[in-house]
mmCIF file of the N, C-alpha and C atoms, coordinates in Angstrom:
data_MODEL
# 
_entry.id   MODEL 
# 
loop_
_atom_site.group_PDB 
_atom_site.id 
_atom_site.type_symbol 
_atom_site.label_atom_id 
_atom_site.label_alt_id 
_atom_site.label_comp_id 
_atom_site.label_asym_id 
_atom_site.label_entity_id 
_atom_site.label_seq_id 
_atom_site.pdbx_PDB_ins_code 
_atom_site.Cartn_x 
_atom_site.Cartn_y 
_atom_site.Cartn_z 
_atom_site.occupancy 
_atom_site.B_iso_or_equiv 
_atom_site.pdbx_formal_charge 
_atom_site.auth_seq_id 
_atom_site.auth_comp_id 
_atom_site.auth_asym_id 
_atom_site.auth_atom_id 
_atom_site.pdbx_PDB_model_num 
ATOM 1   N N  . MET A 1 1  ? 0.820   -1.178  0.000   1.00 0.00 ? 1  MET A N  1 
ATOM 2   C CA . MET A 1 1  ? 0.000   0.000   0.000   1.00 0.00 ? 1  MET A CA 1 
ATOM 3   C C  . MET A 1 1  ? 0.870   1.249   0.000   1.00 0.00 ? 1  MET A C  1 
ATOM 4   N N  . TYR A 1 2  ? 2.032   1.184   0.600   1.00 0.00 ? 2  TYR A N  1 
ATOM 5   C CA . TYR A 1 2  ? 2.908   2.348   0.633   1.00 0.00 ? 2  TYR A CA 1 
ATOM 6   C C  . TYR A 1 2  ? 3.442   2.696   -0.752  1.00 0.00 ? 2  TYR A C  1 
ATOM 7   N N  . SER A 1 3  ? 3.700   1.684   -1.589  1.00 0.00 ? 3  SER A N  1 
ATOM 8   C CA . SER A 1 3  ? 4.224   1.965   -2.925  1.00 0.00 ? 3  SER A CA 1 
ATOM 9   C C  . SER A 1 3  ? 3.171   2.647   -3.794  1.00 0.00 ? 3  SER A C  1 
ATOM 10  N N  . THR A 1 4  ? 1.913   2.255   -3.651  1.00 0.00 ? 4  THR A N  1 
ATOM 11  C CA . THR A 1 4  ? 0.871   2.904   -4.446  1.00 0.00 ? 4  THR A CA 1 
ATOM 12  C C  . THR A 1 4  ? 0.666   4.348   -4.009  1.00 0.00 ? 4  THR A C  1 
ATOM 13  N N  . GLN A 1 5  ? 0.803   4.623   -2.724  1.00 0.00 ? 5  GLN A N  1 
ATOM 14  C CA . GLN A 1 5  ? 0.679   6.000   -2.267  1.00 0.00 ? 5  GLN A CA 1 
ATOM 15  C C  . GLN A 1 5  ? 1.837   6.843   -2.775  1.00 0.00 ? 5  GLN A C  1 
ATOM 16  N N  . ALA A 1 6  ? 3.025   6.268   -2.807  1.00 0.00 ? 6  ALA A N  1 
ATOM 17  C CA . ALA A 1 6  ? 4.185   7.005   -3.306  1.00 0.00 ? 6  ALA A CA 1 
ATOM 18  C C  . ALA A 1 6  ? 4.028   7.307   -4.790  1.00 0.00 ? 6  ALA A C  1 
ATOM 19  N N  . LEU A 1 7  ? 3.501   6.340   -5.551  1.00 0.00 ? 7  LEU A N  1 
ATOM 20  C CA . LEU A 1 7  ? 3.312   6.561   -6.983  1.00 0.00 ? 7  LEU A CA 1 
ATOM 21  C C  . LEU A 1 7  ? 2.244   7.604   -7.257  1.00 0.00 ? 7  LEU A C  1 
ATOM 22  N N  . THR A 1 8  ? 1.208   7.641   -6.451  1.00 0.00 ? 8  THR A N  1 
ATOM 23  C CA . THR A 1 8  ? 0.171   8.643   -6.674  1.00 0.00 ? 8  THR A CA 1 
ATOM 24  C C  . THR A 1 8  ? 0.686   10.055  -6.406  1.00 0.00 ? 8  THR A C  1 
ATOM 25  N N  . HIS A 1 9  ? 1.681   10.176  -5.547  1.00 0.00 ? 9  HIS A N  1 
ATOM 26  C CA . HIS A 1 9  ? 2.271   11.499  -5.287  1.00 0.00 ? 9  HIS A CA 1 
ATOM 27  C C  . HIS A 1 9  ? 3.229   11.890  -6.406  1.00 0.00 ? 9  HIS A C  1 
ATOM 28  N N  . LEU A 1 10 ? 3.814   10.921  -7.107  1.00 0.00 ? 10 LEU A N  1 
ATOM 29  C CA . LEU A 1 10 ? 4.771   11.229  -8.172  1.00 0.00 ? 10 LEU A CA 1 
ATOM 30  C C  . LEU A 1 10 ? 4.105   11.468  -9.517  1.00 0.00 ? 10 LEU A C  1 
ATOM 31  N N  . VAL A 1 11 ? 2.915   10.965  -9.732  1.00 0.00 ? 11 VAL A N  1 
ATOM 32  C CA . VAL A 1 11 ? 2.246   11.115  -11.022 1.00 0.00 ? 11 VAL A CA 1 
ATOM 33  C C  . VAL A 1 11 ? 1.981   12.581  -11.363 1.00 0.00 ? 11 VAL A C  1 
ATOM 34  N N  . PRO A 1 12 ? 1.480   13.396  -10.457 1.00 0.00 ? 12 PRO A N  1 
ATOM 35  C CA . PRO A 1 12 ? 1.278   14.796  -10.827 1.00 0.00 ? 12 PRO A CA 1 
ATOM 36  C C  . PRO A 1 12 ? 2.583   15.513  -11.175 1.00 0.00 ? 12 PRO A C  1 
ATOM 37  N N  . LEU A 1 13 ? 3.698   15.104  -10.570 1.00 0.00 ? 13 LEU A N  1 
ATOM 38  C CA . LEU A 1 13 ? 4.978   15.724  -10.919 1.00 0.00 ? 13 LEU A CA 1 
ATOM 39  C C  . LEU A 1 13 ? 5.390   15.373  -12.336 1.00 0.00 ? 13 LEU A C  1 
ATOM 40  N N  . ALA A 1 14 ? 5.155   14.139  -12.743 1.00 0.00 ? 14 ALA A N  1 
ATOM 41  C CA . ALA A 1 14 ? 5.507   13.726  -14.094 1.00 0.00 ? 14 ALA A CA 1 
ATOM 42  C C  . ALA A 1 14 ? 4.600   14.395  -15.121 1.00 0.00 ? 14 ALA A C  1 
ATOM 43  N N  . ALA A 1 15 ? 3.369   14.641  -14.776 1.00 0.00 ? 15 ALA A N  1 
ATOM 44  C CA . ALA A 1 15 ? 2.433   15.258  -15.706 1.00 0.00 ? 15 ALA A CA 1 
ATOM 45  C C  . ALA A 1 15 ? 2.848   16.693  -16.034 1.00 0.00 ? 15 ALA A C  1 
ATOM 46  N N  . ASP A 1 16 ? 3.470   17.396  -15.100 1.00 0.00 ? 16 ASP A N  1 
ATOM 47  C CA . ASP A 1 16 ? 3.912   18.765  -15.364 1.00 0.00 ? 16 ASP A CA 1 
ATOM 48  C C  . ASP A 1 16 ? 5.085   18.799  -16.344 1.00 0.00 ? 16 ASP A C  1 
ATOM 49  N N  . GLU A 1 17 ? 5.961   17.811  -16.284 1.00 0.00 ? 17 GLU A N  1 
ATOM 50  C CA . GLU A 1 17 ? 7.145   17.783  -17.135 1.00 0.00 ? 17 GLU A CA 1 
ATOM 51  C C  . GLU A 1 17 ? 6.874   17.174  -18.503 1.00 0.00 ? 17 GLU A C  1 
ATOM 52  N N  . LEU A 1 18 ? 5.751   16.529  -18.713 1.00 0.00 ? 18 LEU A N  1 
ATOM 53  C CA . LEU A 1 18 ? 5.450   15.807  -19.939 1.00 0.00 ? 18 LEU A CA 1 
ATOM 54  C C  . LEU A 1 18 ? 4.959   16.763  -21.015 1.00 0.00 ? 18 LEU A C  1 
ATOM 55  N N  . ASP A 1 19 ? 5.648   16.781  -22.150 1.00 0.00 ? 19 ASP A N  1 
ATOM 56  C CA . ASP A 1 19 ? 5.210   17.572  -23.292 1.00 0.00 ? 19 ASP A CA 1 
ATOM 57  C C  . ASP A 1 19 ? 4.448   16.640  -24.225 1.00 0.00 ? 19 ASP A C  1 
ATOM 58  N N  . LYS A 1 20 ? 3.147   16.827  -24.331 1.00 0.00 ? 20 LYS A N  1 
ATOM 59  C CA . LYS A 1 20 ? 2.321   15.900  -25.092 1.00 0.00 ? 20 LYS A CA 1 
ATOM 60  C C  . LYS A 1 20 ? 2.590   15.948  -26.592 1.00 0.00 ? 20 LYS A C  1 
ATOM 61  N N  . ASN A 1 21 ? 3.266   16.964  -27.082 1.00 0.00 ? 21 ASN A N  1 
ATOM 62  C CA . ASN A 1 21 ? 3.596   17.059  -28.504 1.00 0.00 ? 21 ASN A CA 1 
ATOM 63  C C  . ASN A 1 21 ? 4.861   16.287  -28.855 1.00 0.00 ? 21 ASN A C  1 
ATOM 64  N N  . LYS A 1 22 ? 5.637   15.880  -27.863 1.00 0.00 ? 22 LYS A N  1 
ATOM 65  C CA . LYS A 1 22 ? 6.911   15.209  -28.129 1.00 0.00 ? 22 LYS A CA 1 
ATOM 66  C C  . LYS A 1 22 ? 6.939   13.774  -27.626 1.00 0.00 ? 22 LYS A C  1 
ATOM 67  N N  . VAL A 1 23 ? 5.803   13.210  -27.320 1.00 0.00 ? 23 VAL A N  1 
ATOM 68  C CA . VAL A 1 23 ? 5.760   11.837  -26.819 1.00 0.00 ? 23 VAL A CA 1 
ATOM 69  C C  . VAL A 1 23 ? 5.951   10.881  -27.989 1.00 0.00 ? 23 VAL A C  1 
ATOM 70  N N  . THR A 1 24 ? 6.893   9.959   -27.861 1.00 0.00 ? 24 THR A N  1 
ATOM 71  C CA . THR A 1 24 ? 7.168   8.953   -28.884 1.00 0.00 ? 24 THR A CA 1 
ATOM 72  C C  . THR A 1 24 ? 7.156   7.568   -28.241 1.00 0.00 ? 24 THR A C  1 
ATOM 73  N N  . PRO A 1 25 ? 6.999   6.513   -29.040 1.00 0.00 ? 25 PRO A N  1 
ATOM 74  C CA . PRO A 1 25 ? 6.986   5.180   -28.464 1.00 0.00 ? 25 PRO A CA 1 
ATOM 75  C C  . PRO A 1 25 ? 8.342   4.760   -27.904 1.00 0.00 ? 25 PRO A C  1 
ATOM 76  N N  . GLY A 1 26 ? 9.417   5.290   -28.425 1.00 0.00 ? 26 GLY A N  1 
ATOM 77  C CA . GLY A 1 26 ? 10.737  5.002   -27.884 1.00 0.00 ? 26 GLY A CA 1 
ATOM 78  C C  . GLY A 1 26 ? 11.261  3.632   -28.262 1.00 0.00 ? 26 GLY A C  1 
ATOM 79  N N  . VAL A 1 27 ? 12.283  3.229   -27.560 1.00 0.00 ? 27 VAL A N  1 
ATOM 80  C CA . VAL A 1 27 ? 12.977  1.977   -27.848 1.00 0.00 ? 27 VAL A CA 1 
ATOM 81  C C  . VAL A 1 27 ? 12.091  0.781   -27.518 1.00 0.00 ? 27 VAL A C  1 
ATOM 82  N N  . LEU A 1 28 ? 11.358  0.846   -26.433 1.00 0.00 ? 28 LEU A N  1 
ATOM 83  C CA . LEU A 1 28 ? 10.497  -0.265  -26.049 1.00 0.00 ? 28 LEU A CA 1 
ATOM 84  C C  . LEU A 1 28 ? 9.418   -0.507  -27.109 1.00 0.00 ? 28 LEU A C  1 
ATOM 85  N N  . GLY A 1 29 ? 8.851   0.539   -27.651 1.00 0.00 ? 29 GLY A N  1 
ATOM 86  C CA . GLY A 1 29 ? 7.854   0.393   -28.714 1.00 0.00 ? 29 GLY A CA 1 
ATOM 87  C C  . GLY A 1 29 ? 8.443   -0.237  -29.952 1.00 0.00 ? 29 GLY A C  1 
ATOM 88  N N  . PHE A 1 30 ? 9.672   0.146   -30.303 1.00 0.00 ? 30 PHE A N  1 
ATOM 89  C CA . PHE A 1 30 ? 10.339  -0.453  -31.464 1.00 0.00 ? 30 PHE A CA 1 
ATOM 90  C C  . PHE A 1 30 ? 10.622  -1.933  -31.226 1.00 0.00 ? 30 PHE A C  1 
ATOM 91  N N  . ILE A 1 31 ? 11.053  -2.285  -30.024 1.00 0.00 ? 31 ILE A N  1 
ATOM 92  C CA . ILE A 1 31 ? 11.367  -3.687  -29.710 1.00 0.00 ? 31 ILE A CA 1 
ATOM 93  C C  . ILE A 1 31 ? 10.095  -4.540  -29.796 1.00 0.00 ? 31 ILE A C  1 
ATOM 94  N N  . VAL A 1 32 ? 8.994   -4.035  -29.259 1.00 0.00 ? 32 VAL A N  1 
ATOM 95  C CA . VAL A 1 32 ? 7.732   -4.775  -29.311 1.00 0.00 ? 32 VAL A CA 1 
ATOM 96  C C  . VAL A 1 32 ? 7.279   -4.935  -30.757 1.00 0.00 ? 32 VAL A C  1 
ATOM 97  N N  . PHE A 1 33 ? 7.359   -3.875  -31.544 1.00 0.00 ? 33 PHE A N  1 
ATOM 98  C CA . PHE A 1 33 ? 6.956   -3.935  -32.948 1.00 0.00 ? 33 PHE A CA 1 
ATOM 99  C C  . PHE A 1 33 ? 7.844   -4.900  -33.728 1.00 0.00 ? 33 PHE A C  1 
ATOM 100 N N  . ALA A 1 34 ? 9.146   -4.866  -33.486 1.00 0.00 ? 34 ALA A N  1 
ATOM 101 C CA . ALA A 1 34 ? 10.066  -5.767  -34.176 1.00 0.00 ? 34 ALA A CA 1 
ATOM 102 C C  . ALA A 1 34 ? 9.792   -7.220  -33.784 1.00 0.00 ? 34 ALA A C  1 
ATOM 103 N N  . ALA A 1 35 ? 9.496   -7.474  -32.516 1.00 0.00 ? 35 ALA A N  1 
ATOM 104 C CA . ALA A 1 35 ? 9.196   -8.840  -32.076 1.00 0.00 ? 35 ALA A CA 1 
ATOM 105 C C  . ALA A 1 35 ? 7.916   -9.354  -32.740 1.00 0.00 ? 35 ALA A C  1 
ATOM 106 N N  . LEU A 1 36 ? 6.907   -8.500  -32.844 1.00 0.00 ? 36 LEU A N  1 
ATOM 107 C CA . LEU A 1 36 ? 5.673   -8.899  -33.529 1.00 0.00 ? 36 LEU A CA 1 
ATOM 108 C C  . LEU A 1 36 ? 5.935   -9.180  -35.010 1.00 0.00 ? 36 LEU A C  1 
ATOM 109 N N  . ALA A 1 37 ? 6.745   -8.347  -35.650 1.00 0.00 ? 37 ALA A N  1 
ATOM 110 C CA . ALA A 1 37 ? 7.056   -8.552  -37.065 1.00 0.00 ? 37 ALA A CA 1 
ATOM 111 C C  . ALA A 1 37 ? 7.803   -9.864  -37.277 1.00 0.00 ? 37 ALA A C  1 
ATOM 112 N N  . VAL A 1 38 ? 8.763   -10.170 -36.421 1.00 0.00 ? 38 VAL A N  1 
ATOM 113 C CA . VAL A 1 38 ? 9.510   -11.426 -36.536 1.00 0.00 ? 38 VAL A CA 1 
ATOM 114 C C  . VAL A 1 38 ? 8.576   -12.610 -36.291 1.00 0.00 ? 38 VAL A C  1 
ATOM 115 N N  . GLY A 1 39 ? 7.671   -12.495 -35.330 1.00 0.00 ? 39 GLY A N  1 
ATOM 116 C CA . GLY A 1 39 ? 6.720   -13.570 -35.063 1.00 0.00 ? 39 GLY A CA 1 
ATOM 117 C C  . GLY A 1 39 ? 5.805   -13.836 -36.245 1.00 0.00 ? 39 GLY A C  1 
ATOM 118 N N  . VAL A 1 40 ? 5.306   -12.779 -36.876 1.00 0.00 ? 40 VAL A N  1 
ATOM 119 C CA . VAL A 1 40 ? 4.447   -12.937 -38.054 1.00 0.00 ? 40 VAL A CA 1 
ATOM 120 C C  . VAL A 1 40 ? 5.230   -13.563 -39.198 1.00 0.00 ? 40 VAL A C  1 
ATOM 121 N N  . TRP A 1 41 ? 6.467   -13.136 -39.388 1.00 0.00 ? 41 TRP A N  1 
ATOM 122 C CA . TRP A 1 41 ? 7.301   -13.706 -40.456 1.00 0.00 ? 41 TRP A CA 1 
ATOM 123 C C  . TRP A 1 41 ? 7.527   -15.203 -40.228 1.00 0.00 ? 41 TRP A C  1 
ATOM 124 N N  . LEU A 1 42 ? 7.813   -15.596 -38.995 1.00 0.00 ? 42 LEU A N  1 
ATOM 125 C CA . LEU A 1 42 ? 8.021   -17.011 -38.691 1.00 0.00 ? 42 LEU A CA 1 
ATOM 126 C C  . LEU A 1 42 ? 6.737   -17.821 -38.888 1.00 0.00 ? 42 LEU A C  1 
ATOM 127 N N  . LEU A 1 43 ? 5.595   -17.263 -38.495 1.00 0.00 ? 43 LEU A N  1 
ATOM 128 C CA . LEU A 1 43 ? 4.330   -17.958 -38.712 1.00 0.00 ? 43 LEU A CA 1 
ATOM 129 C C  . LEU A 1 43 ? 4.036   -18.137 -40.196 1.00 0.00 ? 43 LEU A C  1 
ATOM 130 N N  . MET A 1 44 ? 4.300   -17.127 -41.001 1.00 0.00 ? 44 MET A N  1 
ATOM 131 C CA . MET A 1 44 ? 4.068   -17.241 -42.439 1.00 0.00 ? 44 MET A CA 1 
ATOM 132 C C  . MET A 1 44 ? 5.008   -18.259 -43.071 1.00 0.00 ? 44 MET A C  1 
ATOM 133 N N  . LYS A 1 45 ? 6.246   -18.290 -42.617 1.00 0.00 ? 45 LYS A N  1 
ATOM 134 C CA . LYS A 1 45 ? 7.212   -19.253 -43.126 1.00 0.00 ? 45 LYS A CA 1 
ATOM 135 C C  . LYS A 1 45 ? 6.763   -20.672 -42.789 1.00 0.00 ? 45 LYS A C  1 
ATOM 136 N N  . SER A 1 46 ? 6.296   -20.875 -41.577 1.00 0.00 ? 46 SER A N  1 
ATOM 137 C CA . SER A 1 46 ? 5.811   -22.188 -41.157 1.00 0.00 ? 46 SER A CA 1 
ATOM 138 C C  . SER A 1 46 ? 4.567   -22.586 -41.940 1.00 0.00 ? 46 SER A C  1 
ATOM 139 N N  . MET A 1 47 ? 3.659   -21.627 -42.169 1.00 0.00 ? 47 MET A N  1 
ATOM 140 C CA . MET A 1 47 ? 2.448   -21.925 -42.925 1.00 0.00 ? 47 MET A CA 1 
ATOM 141 C C  . MET A 1 47 ? 2.792   -22.339 -44.356 1.00 0.00 ? 47 MET A C  1 
ATOM 142 N N  . ASN A 1 48 ? 3.720   -21.635 -44.985 1.00 0.00 ? 48 ASN A N  1 
ATOM 143 C CA . ASN A 1 48 ? 4.118   -21.981 -46.349 1.00 0.00 ? 48 ASN A CA 1 
ATOM 144 C C  . ASN A 1 48 ? 4.735   -23.375 -46.400 1.00 0.00 ? 48 ASN A C  1 
ATOM 145 N N  . ARG A 1 49 ? 5.511   -23.727 -45.396 1.00 0.00 ? 49 ARG A N  1 
ATOM 146 C CA . ARG A 1 49 ? 6.123   -25.050 -45.352 1.00 0.00 ? 49 ARG A CA 1 
ATOM 147 C C  . ARG A 1 49 ? 5.045   -26.129 -45.210 1.00 0.00 ? 49 ARG A C  1 
ATOM 148 N N  . HIS A 1 50 ? 4.061   -25.888 -44.337 1.00 0.00 ? 50 HIS A N  1 
ATOM 149 C CA . HIS A 1 50 ? 2.995   -26.861 -44.147 1.00 0.00 ? 50 HIS A CA 1 
ATOM 150 C C  . HIS A 1 50 ? 2.092   -26.963 -45.380 1.00 0.00 ? 50 HIS A C  1 
ATOM 151 N N  . MET A 1 51 ? 1.811   -25.851 -46.026 1.00 0.00 ? 51 MET A N  1 
ATOM 152 C CA . MET A 1 51 ? 0.977   -25.890 -47.228 1.00 0.00 ? 51 MET A CA 1 
ATOM 153 C C  . MET A 1 51 ? 1.699   -26.584 -48.375 1.00 0.00 ? 51 MET A C  1 
ATOM 154 N N  . GLY A 1 52 ? 3.031   -26.514 -48.403 1.00 0.00 ? 52 GLY A N  1 
ATOM 155 C CA . GLY A 1 52 ? 3.796   -27.210 -49.433 1.00 0.00 ? 52 GLY A CA 1 
ATOM 156 C C  . GLY A 1 52 ? 3.752   -28.715 -49.264 1.00 0.00 ? 52 GLY A C  1 
ATOM 157 N N  . ARG A 1 53 ? 3.518   -29.187 -48.058 1.00 0.00 ? 53 ARG A N  1 
ATOM 158 C CA . ARG A 1 53 ? 3.472   -30.630 -47.792 1.00 0.00 ? 53 ARG A CA 1 
ATOM 159 C C  . ARG A 1 53 ? 2.110   -31.248 -48.103 1.00 0.00 ? 53 ARG A C  1 
ATOM 160 N N  . VAL A 1 54 ? 1.108   -30.421 -48.344 1.00 0.00 ? 54 VAL A N  1 
ATOM 161 C CA . VAL A 1 54 ? -0.226  -30.935 -48.620 1.00 0.00 ? 54 VAL A CA 1 
ATOM 162 C C  . VAL A 1 54 ? -0.218  -31.580 -50.000 1.00 0.00 ? 54 VAL A C  1 
ATOM 163 N N  . ASN A 1 55 ? -0.692  -32.829 -50.064 1.00 0.00 ? 55 ASN A N  1 
ATOM 164 C CA . ASN A 1 55 ? -0.762  -33.550 -51.317 1.00 0.00 ? 55 ASN A CA 1 
ATOM 165 C C  . ASN A 1 55 ? -2.225  -33.614 -51.727 1.00 0.00 ? 55 ASN A C  1 
ATOM 166 N N  . PHE A 1 56 ? -2.609  -32.748 -52.640 1.00 0.00 ? 56 PHE A N  1 
ATOM 167 C CA . PHE A 1 56 ? -4.000  -32.653 -53.064 1.00 0.00 ? 56 PHE A CA 1 
ATOM 168 C C  . PHE A 1 56 ? -4.108  -33.138 -54.496 1.00 0.00 ? 56 PHE A C  1 
ATOM 169 N N  . GLU A 1 57 ? -4.828  -34.229 -54.678 1.00 0.00 ? 57 GLU A N  1 
ATOM 170 C CA . GLU A 1 57 ? -5.071  -34.757 -56.017 1.00 0.00 ? 57 GLU A CA 1 
ATOM 171 C C  . GLU A 1 57 ? -6.572  -34.828 -56.227 1.00 0.00 ? 57 GLU A C  1 
ATOM 172 N N  . GLU A 1 58 ? -7.043  -34.207 -57.297 1.00 0.00 ? 58 GLU A N  1 
ATOM 173 C CA . GLU A 1 58 ? -8.468  -34.244 -57.592 1.00 0.00 ? 58 GLU A CA 1 
ATOM 174 C C  . GLU A 1 58 ? -8.850  -35.600 -58.151 1.00 0.00 ? 58 GLU A C  1 
ATOM 175 N N  . ALA A 1 59 ? -10.031 -36.073 -57.810 1.00 0.00 ? 59 ALA A N  1 
ATOM 176 C CA . ALA A 1 59 ? -10.548 -37.318 -58.368 1.00 0.00 ? 59 ALA A CA 1 
ATOM 177 C C  . ALA A 1 59 ? -10.969 -37.062 -59.811 1.00 0.00 ? 59 ALA A C  1 
ATOM 178 N N  . PRO A 1 60 ? -10.688 -37.988 -60.702 1.00 0.00 ? 60 PRO A N  1 
ATOM 179 C CA . PRO A 1 60 ? -11.102 -37.778 -62.105 1.00 0.00 ? 60 PRO A CA 1 
ATOM 180 C C  . PRO A 1 60 ? -12.618 -37.797 -62.216 1.00 0.00 ? 60 PRO A C  1 
ATOM 181 N N  . GLU A 1 61 ? -13.127 -37.024 -63.163 1.00 0.00 ? 61 GLU A N  1 
ATOM 182 C CA . GLU A 1 61 ? -14.573 -36.944 -63.354 1.00 0.00 ? 61 GLU A CA 1 
ATOM 183 C C  . GLU A 1 61 ? -15.032 -38.110 -64.212 1.00 0.00 ? 61 GLU A C  1 
ATOM 184 N N  . ASP A 1 62 ? -15.808 -39.011 -63.628 1.00 0.00 ? 62 ASP A N  1 
ATOM 185 C CA . ASP A 1 62 ? -16.387 -40.138 -64.356 1.00 0.00 ? 62 ASP A CA 1 
ATOM 186 C C  . ASP A 1 62 ? -17.815 -39.795 -64.727 1.00 0.00 ? 62 ASP A C  1 
ATOM 187 N N  . THR A 1 63 ? -18.178 -40.082 -65.981 1.00 0.00 ? 63 THR A N  1 
ATOM 188 C CA . THR A 1 63 ? -19.564 -39.860 -66.380 1.00 0.00 ? 63 THR A CA 1 
ATOM 189 C C  . THR A 1 63 ? -20.438 -41.023 -65.945 1.00 0.00 ? 63 THR A C  1 
ATOM 190 N N  . GLU A 1 64 ? -19.832 -42.176 -65.668 1.00 0.00 ? 64 GLU A N  1 
ATOM 191 C CA . GLU A 1 64 ? -20.586 -43.355 -65.263 1.00 0.00 ? 64 GLU A CA 1 
ATOM 192 C C  . GLU A 1 64 ? -20.557 -43.569 -63.752 1.00 0.00 ? 64 GLU A C  1 
ATOM 193 N N  . ALA A 1 65 ? -20.152 -42.559 -63.012 1.00 0.00 ? 65 ALA A N  1 
ATOM 194 C CA . ALA A 1 65 ? -20.059 -42.691 -61.557 1.00 0.00 ? 65 ALA A CA 1 
ATOM 195 C C  . ALA A 1 65 ? -21.458 -42.787 -60.970 1.00 0.00 ? 65 ALA A C  1 
ATOM 196 N N  . PRO A 1 66 ? -21.645 -43.607 -59.933 1.00 0.00 ? 66 PRO A N  1 
ATOM 197 C CA . PRO A 1 66 ? -22.977 -43.716 -59.320 1.00 0.00 ? 66 PRO A CA 1 
ATOM 198 C C  . PRO A 1 66 ? -23.363 -42.417 -58.636 1.00 0.00 ? 66 PRO A C  1 
ATOM 199 N N  . ALA A 1 67 ? -24.664 -42.154 -58.608 1.00 0.00 ? 67 ALA A N  1 
ATOM 200 C CA . ALA A 1 67 ? -25.167 -40.942 -57.961 1.00 0.00 ? 67 ALA A CA 1 
ATOM 201 C C  . ALA A 1 67 ? -25.019 -41.082 -56.455 1.00 0.00 ? 67 ALA A C  1 
ATOM 202 N N  . PRO A 1 68 ? -24.755 -39.979 -55.761 1.00 0.00 ? 68 PRO A N  1 
ATOM 203 C CA . PRO A 1 68 ? -24.622 -40.052 -54.297 1.00 0.00 ? 68 PRO A CA 1 
ATOM 204 C C  . PRO A 1 68 ? -25.931 -40.463 -53.634 1.00 0.00 ? 68 PRO A C  1 
ATOM 205 N N  . ALA A 1 69 ? -25.833 -41.064 -52.468 1.00 0.00 ? 69 ALA A N  1 
ATOM 206 C CA . ALA A 1 69 ? -27.022 -41.511 -51.737 1.00 0.00 ? 69 ALA A CA 1 
ATOM 207 C C  . ALA A 1 69 ? -27.882 -40.338 -51.360 1.00 0.00 ? 69 ALA A C  1 
ATOM 208 N N  . GLY A 1 70 ? -29.204 -40.534 -51.452 1.00 0.00 ? 70 GLY A N  1 
ATOM 209 C CA . GLY A 1 70 ? -30.129 -39.495 -51.041 1.00 0.00 ? 70 GLY A CA 1 
ATOM 210 C C  . GLY A 1 70 ? -30.610 -38.641 -52.204 1.00 0.00 ? 70 GLY A C  1 
ATOM 211 N N  . THR A 1 71 ? -30.118 -38.870 -53.413 1.00 0.00 ? 71 THR A N  1 
ATOM 212 C CA . THR A 1 71 ? -30.589 -38.092 -54.560 1.00 0.00 ? 71 THR A CA 1 
ATOM 213 C C  . THR A 1 71 ? -31.746 -38.814 -55.209 1.00 0.00 ? 71 THR A C  1 
ATOM 214 N N  . GLY A 1 72 ? -32.448 -38.142 -56.082 1.00 0.00 ? 72 GLY A N  1 
ATOM 215 C CA . GLY A 1 72 ? -33.604 -38.713 -56.740 1.00 0.00 ? 72 GLY A CA 1 
ATOM 216 C C  . GLY A 1 72 ? -33.261 -39.886 -57.647 1.00 0.00 ? 72 GLY A C  1 
ATOM 217 N N  . ALA A 1 73 ? -32.089 -39.883 -58.279 1.00 0.00 ? 73 ALA A N  1 
ATOM 218 C CA . ALA A 1 73 ? -31.715 -40.949 -59.199 1.00 0.00 ? 73 ALA A CA 1 
ATOM 219 C C  . ALA A 1 73 ? -31.564 -42.274 -58.480 1.00 0.00 ? 73 ALA A C  1 
ATOM 220 N N  . SER A 1 74 ? -30.940 -42.273 -57.331 1.00 0.00 ? 74 SER A N  1 
ATOM 221 C CA . SER A 1 74 ? -30.748 -43.531 -56.615 1.00 0.00 ? 74 SER A CA 1 
ATOM 222 C C  . SER A 1 74 ? -32.033 -43.997 -55.956 1.00 0.00 ? 74 SER A C  1 
ATOM 223 N N  . ALA A 1 75 ? -32.907 -43.079 -55.529 1.00 0.00 ? 75 ALA A N  1 
ATOM 224 C CA . ALA A 1 75 ? -34.162 -43.467 -54.900 1.00 0.00 ? 75 ALA A CA 1 
ATOM 225 C C  . ALA A 1 75 ? -35.101 -44.085 -55.922 1.00 0.00 ? 75 ALA A C  1 
ATOM 226 N N  . GLY A 1 76 ? -35.103 -43.577 -57.153 1.00 0.00 ? 76 GLY A N  1 
ATOM 227 C CA . GLY A 1 76 ? -35.946 -44.127 -58.214 1.00 0.00 ? 76 GLY A CA 1 
ATOM 228 C C  . GLY A 1 76 ? -35.470 -45.509 -58.613 1.00 0.00 ? 76 GLY A C  1 
ATOM 229 N N  . ALA A 1 77 ? -34.179 -45.758 -58.597 1.00 0.00 ? 77 ALA A N  1 
ATOM 230 C CA . ALA A 1 77 ? -33.654 -47.065 -58.980 1.00 0.00 ? 77 ALA A CA 1 
ATOM 231 C C  . ALA A 1 77 ? -34.017 -48.106 -57.942 1.00 0.00 ? 77 ALA A C  1 
ATOM 232 N N  . ARG A 1 78 ? -34.089 -47.735 -56.681 1.00 0.00 ? 78 ARG A N  1 
ATOM 233 C CA . ARG A 1 78 ? -34.438 -48.682 -55.628 1.00 0.00 ? 78 ARG A CA 1 
ATOM 234 C C  . ARG A 1 78 ? -35.920 -49.051 -55.675 1.00 0.00 ? 78 ARG A C  1 
ATOM 235 N N  . ALA A 1 79 ? -36.757 -48.104 -56.067 1.00 0.00 ? 79 ALA A N  1 
ATOM 236 C CA . ALA A 1 79 ? -38.199 -48.343 -56.077 1.00 0.00 ? 79 ALA A CA 1 
ATOM 237 C C  . ALA A 1 79 ? -38.588 -49.344 -57.158 1.00 0.00 ? 79 ALA A C  1 
ATOM 238 N N  . GLU A 1 80 ? -37.860 -49.381 -58.244 1.00 0.00 ? 80 GLU A N  1 
ATOM 239 C CA . GLU A 1 80 ? -38.192 -50.293 -59.349 1.00 0.00 ? 80 GLU A CA 1 
ATOM 240 C C  . GLU A 1 80 ? -37.754 -51.649 -59.067 1.00 0.00 ? 80 GLU A C  1 
# 
């Protein structure tokens, strides 16, 4: 509780010295931004590697392929 009281007494002093027109993110802001950029780059690199491993082959289109279950063509064939 003593530390919070000390900080509340120091905040008004800092507010007097602060020039709101010259506030910049500083070094900490750059480090955070750079870390986020590196993280996004690594995620994209990993995604590209995983997408390259996907083996996608389309099934050939058969004109004589049976109709899927539940369609009218297969239901009519069963009724006869």
